[in-house]
N, C-alpha and C positions, 0 to 999 in steps of 0.2 A: 741672831743674824737676820738681815733683811732679805726679802725676795729680790730677785735680780731682773733687770730689764737690759736691753741692748739698744744703744743709740748708734746706728750704723754698725761699725765693728767694735764699739766701745762698751764694755760691760759696766753697769752701774748697780751697786748693791751686791748682796750675796757674797760678801767677803772680798770683792774686788778692791783694788787701791782707789782711794778717793780721787775723783775726776775733776779736773780744772776746766771751768767754762768762762766765757766772756760774751759780751754782746757788742755787735758792731755799732758805731755811731755814724756810719755813712748812710746816705739814702739808698734804699734797696734798689731803686730804679737806676742808680749809678753802678752798673754791673762791673766795670773794670775797677772802679775805686773800691768797691766792696771786696772783690777778689784780691786786690792788692792788700787790703787790711786783713783779710783772712789768712793770707800767706805770712804776713808779719806776726799775727797771733800764733800761727802754727810754729813758726821759727822760735818764738819766745817760750813755747811749751804748752800752749792751749790745746785742749783735746776735743772740745765741742764749742761751736759758735752759734749764737742766736741772732736772728735778724727780725726787725719789725716788718710786718706785712699789713699795712693799713688800708690797702685798696687793691683792686684787681690788677692795675698796672704794676704795682709792686709784686703781686703774686706771679705775674708773667716773668718779671725780672728775676724773682727768686728762683724760678725753675732754671733760668739760664745760668745763674750762679751755682746752683746745685751740680750742674753738669761738669763744672771745672773745679769745684772746691776740693782742697786737700783735706778738709775737716768735715765731719758730719754736721749738718745744719739743722737748727731748731727754728721753726716758724712761730713767731710771736703774734698771736691772734687775739683781737678783742672785738666783741659785738657781732661780727658778721660770720656766721657758720660757713658760708660759701667760700670765704677766704681760706678757712681751714681745709676744706675739701680740695680747693685748687692747689694749695701748698703741698698737701699730701700726694696728690697726683703729679705734682711737679718735681718730686724727689726729696721732700723733707725726710730727715731721719727721726724727727720727733716734732710733735705739735704741742705748743704751750697755749692752753686756753683757760678761761674761767667759765666752767659750764653754766654758771648762773647768769652770765651776761650775753650769751649767744642765742637766746631765744628759748622756746619751749622744748619739751622732751623729744619731740619729733626731730628737731634740729640737732640736738645732742646725738640722737640715734643715727642721723645721717653722717655725722662726723665719725662716730664710732665704727660704723660699717666700713667706711673707706680705710680707716686705720687698721681695722681687723684684717681686711683683705690684703693690705700691703705690709702687715706686720710692723706697723709704726706705733711706738709708745706715745702716750699722752702725758704731759706734765700739767697737773692741776696747780695753778698759781693763785694763792690767796695772799692778798696784800692788806695790811692794816689801814691803808688810806682809801680803800674802795670796798669795805665790807657792806653787806646788805643792810639796809636801814632797819630791818626787823631785828637783826643781831645787835646793832648799835643801841636800839631801844631796850633790848633785853639786858645788855651788859653795861650800858652807859657810855662806854668808849671801847676802842679796839683792844680788848684784853687778850691774854693768851688763850683763855677758854673760848672766846668768840672766834679767834682764828682757827682753833682746832674744830669747833663745831661746824664752821663754814667748810673746812676741808672734808669732814666726814659727810656732809650733805652732798658735796660735789662727787665724792667717791661713790656714794650710793647711786647717783645718777648713772655713772659709768657701769657699776656692778649690775645694775638692773638690766643693762644691755649685754651682760655677760663679758664685760671688758675688765681685765685686771692688769694689763700691761701698762702700769701707771707709776709715775713719780710725783711726789707732792712737795710743794714749797709753801711756807707760811712766813712771809717777810714783814718786818716792821722797821721803822726808822728808830725805834727805841730798843736798845740792846737787851735789857732785861725781859721785855715782852717777847722778843724773837727767841731768846734762849728758853724761856719758860714754855713757849708754845711747842718748840721742837721736843723738849723733854716730855711734855704731857702727851704729845702725839705718839712718840716712840714707846711710851709706856702702854699704849692702847693698840698699836698697829705695827705691822712689819713691812709696809710699803717703803721703798727707798726714799730718802729725803734729800732734796736740794736745799742747801742752807746758805744764808747770806743776810747781811743787814742792808736795807734799802735806803735810798735818799740820805746818804751819810754826811753830806755837806762838803766843805773844802777838803782837799786831799789829805792834809794832816789829820783832821778829825775823822775822815773816812777810813784811813789806815788804822787809827786807834780803835774806832768802833768795830771795824771788821775783825781785827785781831782779837779783840775781847769776845765778841759774839761767836764768831766761827771757831776761834781757838778753844773757848770754854766747852763747846759742844764736841769738838774733835777729841778733847781730852776725856770726855765722857763716853767716847766710842760712838757718838751720834754724828751722822752726816756721811752721805755717799757721794755727793758731788757738790762743789762750791763755786760761788762767784763772789769776788770782791768788787763791790760796786763803787766806783770812784768817778768824780767829775774830772776826768783826765783821759789821756790816750788809753784805749782799752788794753794795749800792750802792758801798761803799767799795772793793770788789774791782774794780769797773768803773773808778772814778777812778784807781786804782793802775795798772791795765792800760793806760789811756790815757797815763799819765805815762811808763810804761816804753817804750811805743811811740814817744812823742815823743823821749825820751832816746836811743833807738836810731836816730833819724832816719827812722822808718817812718811817722810820722803828722804831717801838717801842721795838721790841724784842731785848734782849741783853743789857748788862750793858754799860752805858755811864759814862766814868771815867773823872773826872775833877781834875786837880792838879795845884798847883801854880808853877811859873817858878824858884823858889828859890831866896833868897836874903841873905843879911848879918845876918838876924835873924835866918836862918836855922841852926839847931844844930843836924840834923840827916842826914843819907844818903838817902835823899828824892828821888833822881833819881833811886837808886837801889830799894827802896821800891815801887815806882810807877811801875817799871818794873815787880816786883814780883806780885803785885796786878793784873796788866794787864794779866800776864801769867796765874795766878790762876783763873781768871774770863773769860778767852777767850771763853769758851764754855757755859758760863752761859747765859740763855735766859730770865732771869727775867728782866722786863722793869724798871730798877731802875737806879738812878744816884748815883754814889759812888765818894766821895771826898777824896783825899789824899793830905793833906796840910803840909807845912813845919814848921809851928809854931802854938802854941796854943793861941797866942795873937790874931791873925787875922783869923786863920783857920776856926773855927766854924762860925764866923760872915760872912766872905767872901763866905763861902760855905753853907749858911743857906738854900738854895734851894735844896741842895742834900738830898736824902732820908737817906743816912747813910754815915759816913766818919770817918777818923782818922786824927789827927794832932799831930805832934811830937814836943817834947821839948828836953831838955838836959838830955838824958838817960831815958826819960819817955814820955808818950803821953796820948792822950785822944780819946775815942770813943764817937762820937756824932751822934744824929739823928735830922734832921730838924733844925740844928743849936743849939740844946740843948745838954749839956754834959750828957753822960750816965755813963761813967766809966773812971777813971784814972788808967793807967796801965804802967808797965815797957815797955821800947821800944820793947824788944824781944817778948812781948806778944800781940803787937798791931795787927799784921797781922792775927795770929790765931783767935783772938777775933773778928776781922772784918769778916773773912770768916765764922765763926760760926754764927755770927749774920745774915749774908746774907742767910745762909743755912736755917734759920728759918723764913726769911722774907716772 
């Protein structure tokens, strides 16, 4: 079991459930726009949000956002240690830094002192695309070993100041590298891990890479908090993270939809129907399995383990529970009947 930190009121590590994070794509100086997106993320199921703090103007706005945010906020800092201090004093629940790029040991010490005083954890963020030149020369390219060595060097800087309230991330755009780095780190250390694949590409590729990388680690019991990085609305990152956690058996809240891949027996617009069911139940937190099947011949039988489901025929369909028929309905009435039944479930 890993040691535990707390980000605001959210525990990370130490046996706590895996925490879902995302990062805003608004400008931090846009206070109202940022708060609006934070509220959207919160409604979708996000538990912690991160914001870029690239300059002192953004740091002042970050403080304004912290005062009204429904979520604990992480300040994402690069290069300027004064921004980390300003964000910590402005209400950050966590500071994300790369200790190697904010200056000398005295500057790291200055950040640590304010975080100690305010009980704010620090996330060490190691990225394959920004490794120290010395490590690149040693390993030839951003290997898992290089990422782990970088993480331990940064941890040593913090530990030298007596600071242990730390979370670590080692991200790469290459799935095998990211997975290998996390496994290697976990074999050597019990700091909590934030896991994710970075710079994943278009949404389809991003979902596949994230599911492979994050999912592989979660099944190994590795990972205390996750972010699915997508070139898309951050809300979609949260939905994807919830789906990965459900697929890994680590989350019961929310609907698990199962559906058949269609075949020659299908006589309905199954693809369209599944998409409508998915959209209608996106925010439903009931821990149930819902089946949407393409034919009434095999539908209830193949999906007998589902709590509730529908199967379509030629212009009509069937509502069923636990594999048993409940009601025969015209096709247009299937979705309303399903949603009504789930509402009462």
